[in-house]
GULOVEX-128927 format. One record per residue: residue in one letter; x, y, z of N, C-alpha, C, O, CB in turn. Coordinates in steps of 0.001 Angstrom, whole numbers, plus 524288, in hexadecimal, padded with zeros to 5 digits. Glycine has a CB too. Layout:
<nodes>
AXYZXYZXYZXYZXYZ/...
</nodes>
This chain:
<nodes>
X917C9A3ED9A0F9991644A418EA141C91737A4780A136891B93A48D0A11DD9192BA3F66A18C8/X913F1A4ADAA144A9148FA4FF8A1389912F6A5361A18B290F93A51BEA1BB091172A5153A0EC9/X9153AA5785A196E913D3A5B4CA1CDD90F10A5E67A1B1490E15A5E7EA165F91832A5E93A1DBF/X90C12A60EDA1E669087CA648BA1CD1909BFA69BBA1F7990C01A69F9A23B69031CA62ACA1DF0/X90847A6D8DA1CF1909A5A72A2A1F16905FAA73C8A237A90188A7570A22AD90971A76F7A1AEB/X907FCA72D7A286190453A72C5A2CC790324A78ABA2E2E8FE8EA79ADA2F38906C6A6F8DA31C0/X906AEA7C99A2E5490595A819CA2FB490A18A8555A2CB690E4CA83CAA2AF690586A8202A3615/X9083CA8A1BA2CA290C40A8EB5A2BC690C63A917DA311C9088DA93ACA330590A6FA9309A26D4/X91160A9134A337791200A9345A388F9146DA98A1A38009180EA9966A34F19154AA8FA7A3C00/X9127BA9C28A3AD7913EDAA1EEA3B5F915FFAA2F2A413191341AA282A451F90EB1AA5C2A3A16/X91B34AA459A411D91CB4AA661A466791A02AABD5A472091937AAED6A437592317AA6DFA46FA/X918B7AACC9A4C17915C6AB130A4D9A91794AB343A52F29191AAB039A565A91016AAFD0A4DAB/X91764AB88EA53AA91882ABAA2A58C791332ABA20A5BFF91388AB9D3A60C891AA2AC0ADA5862/X90EC7ABA08A59D3909EFAB910A5CC2906F4AB4CBA59BD90378AB614A56B09067DABE4EA5D66/X90831AAFE3A5A7B90615AABBAA57328FFF9AABFEA57408FD64AAB90A533790816AA636A592D/X8FDAEAACC9A5C728F81DAACA4A5CC88F5C7AB10AA597D8F216AAFFDA56978F65CAAD08A6276/X8F78DAB592A59B88F529AB9ABA57448F57CAB919A514D8F1E7ABA8CA4E718F77CABE8DA5917/X8FA1EAB6D4A4F778FAD5AB613A495C8F6EAAB1A9A48198F45AAB211A440C9013CAB456A477B/X8F63FAAD77A4B408F2C9AA95AA49E28ED06AABD7A49738EA2EAAA89A45CC8F32AAA4B8A4E29/X8EB83AAF1BA4CE28E665AB118A4D448E581AB4F2A48AC8E120AB5D4A46E58E58DAB3B3A52A4/X8E9F7AB72DA46E18E955ABAAFA41E68E7D6AB6B2A3D658E3FDAB78BA3AA38EF1BABE25A4059/X8EAAFAB2B9A3CC88E9AEAAF3BA37998E51BAAC63A38A18E286AAB13A34CB8EE51AAB17A360E/X8E36BAAB0CA3D618DEAFAA7F8A3DFF8DA40AABA9A3BEB8D6B1AA9FBA39288DDC8AA61AA441D/X8DAAFAB0F4A3D768D6B7AB461A3B9B8D675AB4CEA35858D245AB519A332C8D796AB9A1A3DF6/X8DB4DAB4D2A33198DB9FAB4E8A2D6B8D972AB093A2B028D688AB136A273D8E0AFAB558A2BAC/X8DA97AABB2A2CE08D9A2AA69AA2A3D8D4A6AA3FCA2C1D8D2C6AA035A29CD8DE3EAA2E6A2B26/X8D288AA61CA30678CD75AA39BA32B38CE76A9EBCA34F48CB5CA9B19A346A8C934AA2C5A2EB8/X8D348A9E44A37E48D45EA9916A3ACC8D4BAA99CFA3FDA8D53EA9E45A41938D902A966AA3953/X8D484A9591A430D8D525A95B1A48668DAC7A9536A49D28DDCFA92EEA46DE8D20CA91A8A4AD1/X8DC6AA976CA4E8D8E19FA96F9A503A8E1FAA9267A54488DEF5A9221A58038E386A9C3FA5282/X8E5B8A8EF0A535C8E684A8B02A57368EB98A8B65A59A78EFAAA8AF2A57218E5E0A85F2A550F/X8EB68A8C4CA5F058F092A8D09A61F48F28CA87C1A63698EFADA844DA65248EFF6A9091A671E/X8F79FA873EA62A38FAA6A82AEA64258FFABA83BCA662990128A884AA66978FB44A7F4DA6004/X902C5A7F8DA679A90809A80D4A69F090BB7A8357A669690F7AA859CA688B90A8CA7C47A6BCE/X90AF0A8329A60D690E6FA85A7A5D9890CD7A8B39A5C8C90FDDA8E29A5A3C90EFBA82BEA58D2/X9086EA8CB7A5E15906AFA9211A5C7D9009BA922FA5B398FD88A8F9EA5DE2909F7A93EEA5772/X8FF26A94F6A57768F99CA9557A55458F925A9363A4FA18FBCFA953CA4C158F7ACA9B1EA556F/X8F5C4A8FB6A4EFF8F4E6A8D31A4A898EFBBA8EFCA47F38EBCFA8F67A4AB48F509A87B0A4B93/X8EF8CA9012A42BA8EA81A90ACA3F888EA5EA8C20A3C298ECE2A8C3EA38108EA2EA95F3A3C1C/X8E76DA87B1A3D8C8E76AA8342A3A148E533A83D9A35298E137A8681A34BB8E50CA7F49A3C3A/X8E730A81C5A31658E547A818BA2C1F8E2D8A7C26A2AB48E0C4A794FA2DFA8E9B4A82D2A2871/X8E341A7B10A25D98E0BCA75C1A24208E406A737AA1FA88E881A7506A1ED78DA91A767FA221A/X8E1EFA7027A1D158E4A4A6DE0A18908E545A71A2A139F8E832A708FA0FF68E19FA68FAA16EF/X8E265A75E7A13E18E33FA79E5A0F348E49EA7F31A11D58E572A82C3A0EB88DDB9A7A96A0B45/X8E4F5A8034A16488E69FA8559A18C98EB01A8434A1CE38EA72A80ECA205C8E19FA8846A1BA4/X8EF89A873BA1C358F3E5A8681A1F308F298A8856A24E98EFBEA8C11A25F58F883A8966A1CBC/X8F4F4A855AA28428F494A8699A2E198F8B9A8AF6A2F528FCB8A8B2AA2CA78F5B4A8146A31C4/X8F7D6A8E90A336A8FAFFA924CA34618FC2EA91FBA3A6C8F892A919CA3D938F8BEA9745A3278/X901A5A9227A3C0590277A920FA416C90616A96CBA42BB9098CA9845A3FBD904CFA8CB0A4327/X904F8A9925A47A090796A9DCCA494890A49A9C8CA4EB8907D7A9B33A52A290387AA293A49A5/X90F5EA9D24A4E7391287A9BC0A530991571AA027A55469176FAA36FA526191639A97A4A51C0/X915D4AA06FA5ABD91882AA51AA5D0A91E9FAA504A5BBB92160AA11AA5C319179CAA52EA6359/X92042AA9B5A5A19925C6AAA30A58C592788AAFEEA596A92473AB37DA586F926C5AA83CA5312/X92C15AB0CBA5AEF92DACAB63DA5BB293170AB816A5730933D3ABC43A572693069AB6D6A6130/X93192AB431A53509351CAB53AA4F0A932E9ABA33A4B7192E2BABA99A4AC4935B1AAFD1A4B96/X935E9ABD5BA49899349EAC16BA461E934B3AC03BA40D39377DABCA0A3F4D937A6AC56DA46DB/X931AFAC315A3D6693203AC1CAA37DD93712AC430A357E9381FAC8C9A366D92D07AC3D2A34EA/X939F2AC175A32B893ED8AC311A305893E3FAC2BCA2AB093E06ABE5EA28B09436DABFD0A3227/X93DF3AC6F4A27C993CBEAC6F9A223A9372CAC52AA20EE93438AC47BA24AA94093AC393A1F6E/X9357AAC45AA1C5293030AC2E1A1A7092F1BABDBEA1B7B93242ABA37A1A9C92F71AC3B2A14FC/X929FDABCF9A1DA8927D5AB728A1E1B9280CAB482A18AC92736AB6FBA14A29219BAB705A2043/X9292CAAF88A18C6928E8AAC82A13BF92414AAAA9A122692397AA894A0DD892C07AA83BA13DD/X9201BAAB3EA157191A8EAA924A13FC916A6AACC9A161091799AAF5FA1A0191961AA369A1647/X911F1AAD25A136790DF7AB021A1562908F8AAD2CA12C590936AAA25A0F0A90EB2AB674A13F1/X9043AAAEC1A15A18FFBFAAC8AA13CF8FC7CAAFDBA10378FC85AB4A9A10778FCE1AAB01A1802/X8F9C4AAD44A0CFD8F5F4AAFE6A09518F007AADCCA0AA78EE9CAA935A0A698F79EAAE87A02FC/X8ED57AB197A0BE88E75DAB05CA0CAB8E3F6AB1CEA08538E498AB61BA06478E52CAB323A115B/X8E067AAEADA06AE8DD75AAFB9A028A8D859AB269A03C08D662AB227A08218DCB3AAB2D9FFEC/X8D61BAB5209FFA18D10EAB84BA00618CD5AAB6D29FBFD8CF2CAB5949F7B78D21AABE9CA0051/X8C83EAB6E69FCD68C431AB5A89F9598C28CAB9BE9F5E58C0D1AB8D49F1808C003AB3FA9FC02/X8C323ABF069F81D8C15AAC35B9F50E8C4A9AC85E9F7558C785AC7D79FB2A8BACAAC4039F58F/X8C417ACCE19F4E28C6C2AD1A39F6428C43BAD26B9FC138C73FAD3209FFC08C5ABAD6C19F1CC/X8BF33AD24D9FCDA8BD98AD34EA01D48BF5BACFEDA05E08BFE0AD1D3A0A438B89DAD36CA01EC/X8C069ACAFFA05188C1F9AC6BAA085C8C7EFAC833A09368C9C8AC7B3A0D9F8C0E5AC0CDA059E/X8CAE5AC9F0A05438D053ACB5DA06AC8D0CFACFDBA0A468D416ACFE7A0DCC8D353ACC8EA01FD/X8CD57AD3E6A095B8CD15AD894A0C998CBFEAD6EFA11C18CE90AD89FA15738C921ADC75A0AD3/X8C7FAAD368A125E8C662AD1C0A17D68CAABACEF4A1AD18CB5EACF91A1F898C19EACE1FA179C/X8CD8AACBCDA17C08D1F3AC929A1A0C8D694ACC80A1BCC8D933ACB8BA1FB78D3C9AC56CA1662/X8D75EAD08FA18808DB67AD45FA1A518D9DBAD7A5A1EEB8DD3EAD8E1A221A8DCCDAD7F6A1603/X8D4DBAD92FA1F878D2C2ADBDCA23C08D2E4AD826A284F8D452AD9F0A2C898CD57ADDE0A2293/X8D1A4AD376A27FB8D242ACFEFA2C8C8D768ACF1DA2E848D80EACE4DA33368D04CACB0CA2B72/X8DBD3ACF46A2AC98E0C2ACEC0A2C378E2B0AD337A2EDC8E5ACAD2AFA32988E3ADACD91A2829/X8E111AD834A2D0D8E2F9ADCEDA2F988E0BDADD56A34958E360ADF6AA38078E1E7AE1A7A2CA6/X8DBB1ADB7BA35B88D942ADBBDA3AA98DBDAAD802A3EA78DBCEAD90BA43598D393ADA8AA3A0E/X8DE15AD3B5A3CB98E0B4AD088A40798E652AD1BEA41368E922ACED5A43CE8E02EACB38A3F11/X8E810AD60CA3EF48ED50AD7B0A402D8F16CAD77AA3B8E8F60EAD87BA3C5C8EF2BAD45CA448A/X8EF9BAD631A36E78F344AD63AA328C8F3FBADC55A30A18F168AE003A325A8F101AD25CA2DC7/X8F7F4ADCA5A2CC48F900AE1B9A2AAC8FA39AE103A24D78FB3EADCB3A22F88FD93AE476A2DAC/X8FA14AE52BA223D8FAD0AE51FA1C4090121AE53DA1B8C903E0AE7C5A1E938F7B5AEA98A192D/X902F5AE2ACA17D8908D8AE290A1704909C4AE35AA1123906E8AE171A0DC790B7FADD08A1906/X90DF9AE64CA102990F6CAE7B3A0B1D91418AE498A09BF91851AE5B7A0BC191056AED65A0AA2/X9139BAE061A062491835ADD4BA04C99198EADDCA9FF3A91BF7ADA769FCBB9176EAD7BBA060F/X917BEAE26D9FD5991901AE3F99F76C91483AE2349F41491555AE2499EF5891E7DAE1369F528/X90FD7AE0989F5BA90B78ADF4C9F2DC90974AE4109EF2E90935AE8749F11F90753ADD879F6B8/X9081EAE34E9EA459061BAE74C9E7559002BAE8CE9E7E18FD11AE5449E8E190730AE5FB9E24A/X8FE75AEDAA9E74E8F91EAEEA09E7D98F547AEB919E5298F0CAAEB2A9E6D88F84DAF3479E69F/X8F6FDAE9299E0A08F33BAE63E9DD228F2DAAE0819DEEF8EF99ADD949DCF08F513AE67A9D721/X8F5FEADEF89E2818F5F6AD9D39E46A8F11EAD8DE9E7948EF68ADCA39EA068FAB9AD8C99E781/X8EEA4AD45F9E7E58E97AAD3D49EA288EA1AAD1889EFE88E648AD19F9F2D48E5E3AD01F9E683/X8EEA3ACF929F1838EEF8ACDC69F6C58F064AD2549FA468F269AD6639F8AA8F2E7AC95A9F742/X8EF1BAD1469FF738F043AD576A03DA8F3EAAD2C9A07B98F2C5ACEACA09F08EAC5AD78EA0701/X8F7E6AD518A08548FC49AD31BA0BB08FBCDAD5B3A116E8FB62ADA72A12149020BAD493A08EF/X8FBE5AD259A151E8FAE5AD3B0A1AB88FF81AD12BA1DAB90294ACE2FA1B7C8F524AD186A1CDA/X8FFD4AD28EA22DC9035DACFDDA260B90014ACEE5A2B8D8FD48AD23EA2D93908E6AD353A26B4/X900DFACA1FA2D6A8FDCDAC8EDA32429005AACBA9A373A90441ACE6EA36C88FD8BAC2A6A3320/X8FE32ACAD4A3B6C90004ACE15A3FE4905E1ACCF8A4170907EBACFBDA44CD8FC62ACD0BA44BD/X90859AC96CA3F5590E48AC8E5A4012911EAAC981A3B4391686AC825A3B0C90F62AC39DA4244/X90EEAACBE1A3747911DAACDEFA32A491284AC9F3A2E249151FACADEA2A349174BACFBEA3463/X90FD0AC53EA2F2090FE2AC177A2B0690CBDAC343A266990837AC49AA275990DECABC61A2CF0/X90E69AC380A21A390BA9AC563A1D2590854AC12BA1B5B909B1ABC8FA1B5D90F3CAC73DA18E4/X90330AC321A19928FFE7ABECBA16D08FCBEAC22FA12CE8FCB7AC6FBA132E8FBC2ABB28A1B1F/X8FA5AABFD8A0F5B8F763AC23CA0AD08F1C0AC0A7A0B2D8F0A4ABC11A0C1A8F9B1AC078A0554/X8EE2CAC433A0A7F8E8DDAC2F8A08F78E82BAC380A03418E807AC7D7A01308E50DAC658A0BBB/X8E7BBABF33A00A88E81AABE539FA908E243AC06C9F8A88DE10ABFB29FAE18E950AB7499F8C7/X8E335AC2FF9F44B8DE5FAC4E59F1898DAAAABFF79EF298DCA6ABBDF9ED9A8E054AC8D49ECA5/X8D544AC0ED9EF1E8D244ABD369ED168D3EEABBC99E7038D63DABECE9E4128CCBAABF189EDA8/X8D25AAB6CB9E5D28D380AB5969E02D8D894AB3AF9DF298D9B1AB2449DAB48D2D4ABA089DCEE/X8DC20AB3759E31D8E120AB1279E2818E112AAB729E0B18DFDEAA7DA9E3A78E3E2AB1929E76A/X8E268AAACC9DBC38E240AA5439D9938E550AA0C79DC368E38EA9C699DD328E427AA57C9D445/X8EA81AA2AE9DD438EDDBA9F3A9E0338EC3EA9CE49E5438EDC0A987E9E67B8F238AA1C59E122/X8E910A9FD29E86A8E7B5A9EAF9ED458E140A9CE99ED9F8DEEEA9C799F1CF8E933AA3999F092/X8DF1BA9C169E8FB8D9C7A9ABC9E8D78D95FA955E9EB1A8DC62A91CE9E9EE8D78BA9B0F9E35A/X8D58DA94F99EE5C8D46EA8FCB9F14C8D7CCA8EC49F58C8D6FDA8AAC9F7EF8D4CEA8B399EDE4/X8DB79A91AD9F7038DF75A90AF9FAF98DD74A91E4A00708E026A909EA04368E453A93E59F9D9/X8D916A942CA01108D764A952FA063F8D932A9ABAA08BC8DC0CA9D96A061F8D95CA90BCA0984/X8D7B4A9C12A0D3C8D931AA10EA0F1C8DE95AA1A8A10018E0A4AA595A0E248D69FAA241A1391/X8E14DA9E86A12818E723A9E2BA12418E91BA9BC5A0D5D8EAB2A973BA0D608E938A9B13A16BE/X8E911A9EB4A09108EA60A9D68A04128EFCBA9B57A02FF8F0B4A9767A00648E985AA19DA012A/X8F365A9E74A05508F956A9CE5A03928FC66A9EC3A087D8FB2EAA25DA0B6E8FBB7AA0269FD8F/X900BDA9B78A08C490596A9D17A0B88909ACA9E20A076590B9DA9A95A04C99078EA98C6A0F93/X90AF7AA359A06DD90E5BAA46DA02BF913E0AA5DFA05439147EAA943A089D90C02AA8ED9FF35/X9176CAA30AA034F91CE8AA2D8A0537920EAAA4BFA017492052AA4389FCB691E4BA9D7CA06A7/X9255EAA72BA03BC92A15AA7D6A004D92D2FAA2CA9FFDF92E42AA064A03E692DB6AAC3AA0270/X92E91AA12D9FB929313EA9C439FABF9322FA9AAB9F58B92F6EA9C459F1F192EA3A985F9FD09/X93628A97659F4D7937C2A95959EFA393407A91469ED59930AAA8F2E9F01493D6BA93719EFF4/X934C4A90259E88393211A8B939E665933DAA86AC9E96D930ACA83299EA419332FA8AF79E05C/X9384DA865D9EAEE93A70A81AA9ED5A93757A80969F2CC9361FA7C1F9F418940C0A826F9EE4C/X93643A84B89F5A09334BA83EC9FA5792DF7A82589F97A92BAFA7F699FC8793346A88749FD6D/X92BCCA844D9F53192602A82809F3E2925D6A7D249F32092287A7A6C9F551923A8A85019EEF8/X929F0A7AF69EF7A92A01A75AD9EE2E92B2BA72679F300928EEA6E2A9F36992DD8A74B79E9F4/X92E8FA74079F6C692F22A719D9FB9E92A0FA70D09FEAD928E9A6C87A0089932BAA749B9FE9B/X92727A74F19FF20922B1A74BAA024691E1EA717EA000691ADAA6F48A02C792109A79FFA0345/X91E35A716D9FAB591A57A6DBF9F7E191B63A68749F99F917D9A65CB9FB8091AC4A6DF59F1B5/X920F7A66679F90492227A61C89FB0D92129A60A5A009C91F13A5C82A01E6926D9A61109FA18/X9229DA6443A041392253A636DA097391CEBA62CFA0BDC91C28A603DA0FDA924E5A6784A0BD9/X918F0A657FA0903913F2A6555A0AEA91096A615EA07CE90C74A5FDAA09BE911BAA6AA6A0ACF/X91223A5FABA032F90F39A5C4A9FFF990AECA5FB39FD58906C2A5DB99FBF990CEFA579DA0339/X90BEEA647B9FCB6907E2A68779FA49909DAA69159F50A90E88A69869F4079076BA6E459FD4A/X905C1A691E9F14B90781A69989EB6A908F9A6F8A9EA0490688A73149EC2B90296A67929E762/X90C7DA70829E6D690D6CA75669E4F79089CA77219E183906C2A74409DE2291296A756A9E205/X906BBA7C0C9E29F90273A7E179DF7690453A82909DC7190170A84A39D9358FDD0A7FA59E2BA/X9092AA84419DD5290B36A888F9DA8A91170A87AF9DA149141EA866F9DDDF909AAA8DED9DD7A/X91353A886D9D54E91945A87859D4D991A65A8A679CFC691A51A88469CB7691B28A81069D49F/X91B76A8F739D0A391C8AA929E9CB8592028A97969CD4391F49A9A089D14F91695A94C69C893/X923D6A98A89CA2392714A9D5C9CA969297DA9D5E9D069929B5AA1709D2F592387AA2B09C961/X92B39A98AD9D24992E0EA988D9D75C92A69A98909DBC192C1EA97C19E02D931BBA9D179D7ED/X9249CA99919DACF9215FA99B89DEDE91E48A94659DF7191CFCA91FA9DB7D91DF8A9E489DE37/X91D31A92B69E41191AA9A8DA19E4FC91634A8E099E8E191626A91999EC1C91EA4A89AA9E6EE/X912B9A8AB29E8A590E87A8A7A9ED2090D09A84F09ED9990D45A82059E9C990943A8E0C9EBFF/X90B7AA83599F23790954A7E799F32F904A9A7EBF9F63E903E2A828C9F91590CE5A7B409F58E/X900FDA7A769F5DB8FC45A7AB39F88D8FB40A75499FA208FCE0A71909F78D8F7EAA7D109F562/X8F843A74C29FECE8F6B0A6FC1A00688F36CA6CB19FC6E8F05AA6F0A9F9918F3DBA7048A052F/X8F3FDA67C39FC338F06BA650D9F8BF8EA5AA66029F9A28E72EA653C9F61B8F189A5F659F945/X8E916A67929FE138E411A68F89FFC98E272A6E969FDFA8DDF1A701F9FEAD8E3E8A687FA0599/X8E642A71B39FB978E4D3A76EE9FA608E5C2A7A679FEC88E81BA78C8A02A78DF71A773F9F8C5/X8E3FCA7F549FE6F8E476A82F7A025B8E904A8680A01E08EA6DA88059FD898E499A806CA070F/X8EB79A87F0A06478EFF1A8B9CA067A8F446A89BDA03288F5E9A8539A03538F1E7A8C5EA0C02/X8F651A8DD59FFBD8FB58A8CAC9FCD290002A8F0B9FFAE8FFD8A9323A02328FB25A8EE89F707/X9040CA8C1A9FF0890926A8E74A011190C9CA8F409FC2A90DC1A8BC29F91090C23A8A94A057B/X90E08A94019FBE691102A95B99F6ED915CFA98459F8669163EA9AC69FC7C90DD6A99889F367/X919CDA97999F4C591ED5A9A299F50E91F8BA9D7E9F01791E89A9C139EB9C92358A96109F5AB/X921A4AA2A69F1C8921E2AA6679ED9D926D1AA5EC9EA0F92749AA8C59E636921A5AABBB9EFF2/X92A4CAA27D9EB4E92EF0AA21A9E821932E5AA6209E91E931C6AAA1C9EB9092D95AA2449E2C7/X937EAAA52A9E72493C54AA8BC9E7F993B91AADB99E6189385BAAEA19E2A1940DFAA6EC9E5C6/X93ECBAB1B39E88094294AB10B9EC5993FF9AB0A99F1E393BB7AB2B29F2D194676AB5829EC02/X94249AAE6E9F4D294056AADC79FA61944C1AB0EA9FE159497EAB02B9FDBB93FCCAA6F99FC03/X94280AB42EA0150945A1AB72CA04DE9489CAB380A088094683AAF8CA0A4494239ABAF8A07F8/X94D4AAB4C8A098B950AFAB164A0D3594E05AB120A123B94B9FAB50CA13A495672AB39CA0E0D/X94E14AACC0A156494C31AAC6EA1A7794FCCAAEBFA1E0995482AADE5A1D9494B18AA744A1BE5/X94DE4AB1C1A21BF950D1AB4E9A25C794FEFAB268A2B1F95300AB359A2EB394EEEABAEAA25DB/X94C1DAAF75A2BBB94A8DAAD58A310F946E1AA8D2A301494547AA7FDA2B9F947BDAB1BEA34B9/X94589AA5F9A33F294153AA1F0A338793C3DAA463A326393AC5AA86BA348E940D8A9EB9A3881/X9395CAA1A7A2EA79341AAA366A2D6C9301EAA3C8A31F89301FAA069A356693203A9FE2A2987/X92CFEAA786A320A9293BAA7CAA35F49241AAA5B4A345292047AA606A3737928B7AACFBA37B0/X923F2AA3C9A303591F91AA093A2DE792280A9B55A2BC5926ADA9B9FA296691C46AA3FCA28EB/X91FE7A967BA2CD99221EA91EEA2AF791E6EA8DB9A2B1891A90A8E06A2DEF926A4A90A0A2DB8/X91F5CA897EA280691BC5A84EBA27C191C9FA80E1A2BFF9211DA7FBDA2D4791C56A8244A2290/X918D8A7ED8A2E0F918CEA7A20A317E91676A7568A2E3C91266A75EAA2BB691557A7B37A36D3/X91945A70C8A2E7291797A6C84A2BAE91668A67F5A2FC991915A6778A33C191BC6A6B09A277F/X912A9A6500A2EB6911C4A6007A31DF91209A5B26A2EDB90EF6A5A9AA2B3390C92A601DA3472/X9151DA57CEA2FDE914DCA52A9A2C8890FD2A505BA2D0390D79A500FA3132918F5A4E75A2E28/X90E13A4EA4A288C9088BA4C08A28249089DA472BA2B53904D8A461EA2E1D906E4A4A8EA2227/X90CBDA4419A2B1090CB1A3F20A2DD390F83A3F4AA32C091070A3B2FA351390EDBA3B03A2AA3/X91111A4403A34A991315A44CFA39D491886A4361A3A7891A42A4316A3EF19101BA4209A3D7E/X91BE1A424FA35FD9216AA4083A36FF924EBA4563A355C92635A4690A30E1922F5A3AF9A337C/X9263FA481EA3A44928CFA4D4FA392492DD1A4C20A369B92F0BA4EA2A32B1929B9A50C4A3E34/X930CDA4899A386B9366EA47BFA364E93653A45B2A3088939D0A471CA2D8A93997A437EA39F6/X932DAA42C1A2F0D93245A416FA29AE93093A45DEA264D9320AA465DA21BF92EA5A3D38A292D/X92D87A48F5A28A092B8AA4DF5A25A3930C3A5186A24FC9321DA5351A20BB9267CA5165A293F/X9333AA523CA293C93797A55D5A28D993BD5A53ECA250B93E5FA570DA226C939ECA56AEA2E34/X93C94A4E90A24C994099A4CE4A20FD93E7EA4D4CA1BA194187A4E14A17FB94274A4751A2202/X93904A4CC8A1ACD9367DA4D00A159F93784A532BA13B8938D1A53E8A0F2692FCBA4B4DA1610/X93701A56E7A16BE93765A5CADA15D893CDAA5DD4A14C893E1AA60C3A112F9356DA6000A1A8B/X9404CA5B88A17E894627A5C4EA166894765A5A91A113F94A24A5D37A0E52949CBA5973A1A02/X9455CA55EAA0FE394674A53F5A0AD59443DA572FA06549460BA56B1A01E694485A4EB3A0A84/X940ADA5A32A075393E70A5D88A0399940BFA6306A032093F60A66239FFBB9391BA5DE6A04B9/X94463A63FDA06D094799A68B5A0681947F6A6C01A0AED94ACEA6FDFA0AAD945F6A6BBDA029D/X94505A6AD1A0FAA9448AA6D67A147F94999A6CD5A16F594C68A690CA15FE9402AA6B5BA17D2/X94AF6A70A7A1A4A94F59A7067A1E3894E17A701CA236A94B0BA735EA25359528AA748EA1DE1/X95007A6C8DA265394E7EA6BEEA2BDE9515CA7044A2F4A95608A7114A2E7B94FF9A6613A2DE4/X94ED5A72E5A32DB950CFA76D1A35949512AA7559A3B8B95559A75C7A3DE094DA8A7B75A3489/X94D2BA73CAA3DB794CF1A72E6A43E594823A706BA456194463A6FE8A426B94D52A781EA4729/X94858A6ECCA4A51943E5A6CC6A4C62941BEA7096A50F894486A720CA549C94517A672FA4E42/X93CEEA71DEA506193AC4A75B0A540793981A734BA59669393DA6E85A59EA935DBA781AA51B5/X938B0A76CAA5D9B937A8A756EA62D0932BEA71A3A62CD93262A6E26A6617936C7A7A87A6631/X92F77A7254A5F7E92A5CA6F83A5F1E92AE1A6A16A5C1692724A671DA5B8A92634A732FA5C31/X92F9CA6925A5A4693051A641DA570292FCDA64E6A51629310FA613FA4E8592C64A5FFDA587F/X92E0FA6954A4F5392D4DA6A61A49CE932D4A6AD2A46F193666A6D8AA48AD929F7A6F9DA4922/X9331CA6841A42FD938A0A6865A3FC593809A6D4DA3C759342AA6DC0A39A5939CAA62CFA3BAE/X93B9EA70F0A3CA793BD2A7589A396793F1BA7493A34DC94382A72C0A358793DBDA7A21A3C4C/X93D5DA75A4A302F9408DA752AA2B319405EA7A57A284B93DFFA7E10A2A3393E66A7096A277A/X942C7A7AA9A23CD94284A7EE0A204F94192A7CFEA1AFF943CFA790DA196394732A8202A2087/X93E39A7FBBA181093D22A7DFAA12B094131A802AA0EE89445EA8344A10C193793A7FAAA10FA/X94178A7F0AA0A3B945C8A807EA0684946EDA8684A067394B36A8830A050994449A7EA6A00D0/X942F6A89ADA0805943ABA8F2EA088F944F1A90AFA0D56944A4A9567A0E3293F94A91E5A072A/X94679A8D91A11299485BA8ECDA1660943A5A90BDA1A02944B0A9377A1DD494CCEA9324A15F6/X93EBCA8F6FA18ED93A76A9070A1BFF93A0FA8C77A1FF293A0CA87E7A1E6B935D6A90D3A1902/X939B4A8D79A252C938E7A898CA295A933CDA8776A299E93022A8A6CA28A993A0EA8B98A2E52/X932EBA829EA2AD092E00A802EA2B8C92EC1A7BA9A2FAD9332CA7A45A30F692BCEA7E1FA2625/X92AC6A79A9A317F92B89A7561A3549927C5A714EA344592364A722FA327D92B0EA772AA3ADA/X929C3A6C38A35939269AA6761A35A49258CA6641A3B2D92919A65C8A3E629295DA62A3A32EB/X9207FA65CFA3C5891EF9A64D0A418E91F2EA5F1BA42F791E4FA5BA8A3FBC919C4A66D9A426C/X9206CA5E2AA482B9206EA58C1A4A4B91AF8A5651A4B0091700A5832A490B9232FA58BCA4F87/X91B19A5234A4DCE9159DA4F57A4E70912D8A5270A536190E78A5125A54E491667A4840A4FD8/
</nodes>
């Protein structure tokens, strides 16, 4: 029995606005529900959820999105679209010769528009990668937790991908900055067979730590790097 990566959830001061920004970038529809605003994905593209929160960003985010482009003109078009929707340019120390363009969405979450011809993300779709700070241990944990094979394991860097292909989830290896607060982006999992307790027990056996039960009945755990995630109930 495996979980699937149901969503990547973003805390947001204005969840609806942020969802509309990403809907414009990804060409998806916004689905409003009791938990916030959802951009449904599919077997090959991660879903994104935006939930209202007044928490502030403390330190750097541990994950950010990579969008792919088909040509230089397509990359420029995507950047122009993002800027028109409220994004801004960000200097994170990238060198002029690097082909990717770093932006931040309207709430300051960094993301990259990757240059055309990137071999690692070839065939991964528009939402090509969720790039995370993390150790090799956490990459191995998530490979087991999701039942997704490792597609990269070299120099302490790891990446996993659904058996169906699509978006890769990658961890850049140590050193990982110490956590100063709960992450404002996190994974939500749903048990494939609907048995929340059995799934929580399985994840704990793989190295997760149980933290609490949320008001909605979701069980909050932490992975081996201390990143919070939740297992949804029925």
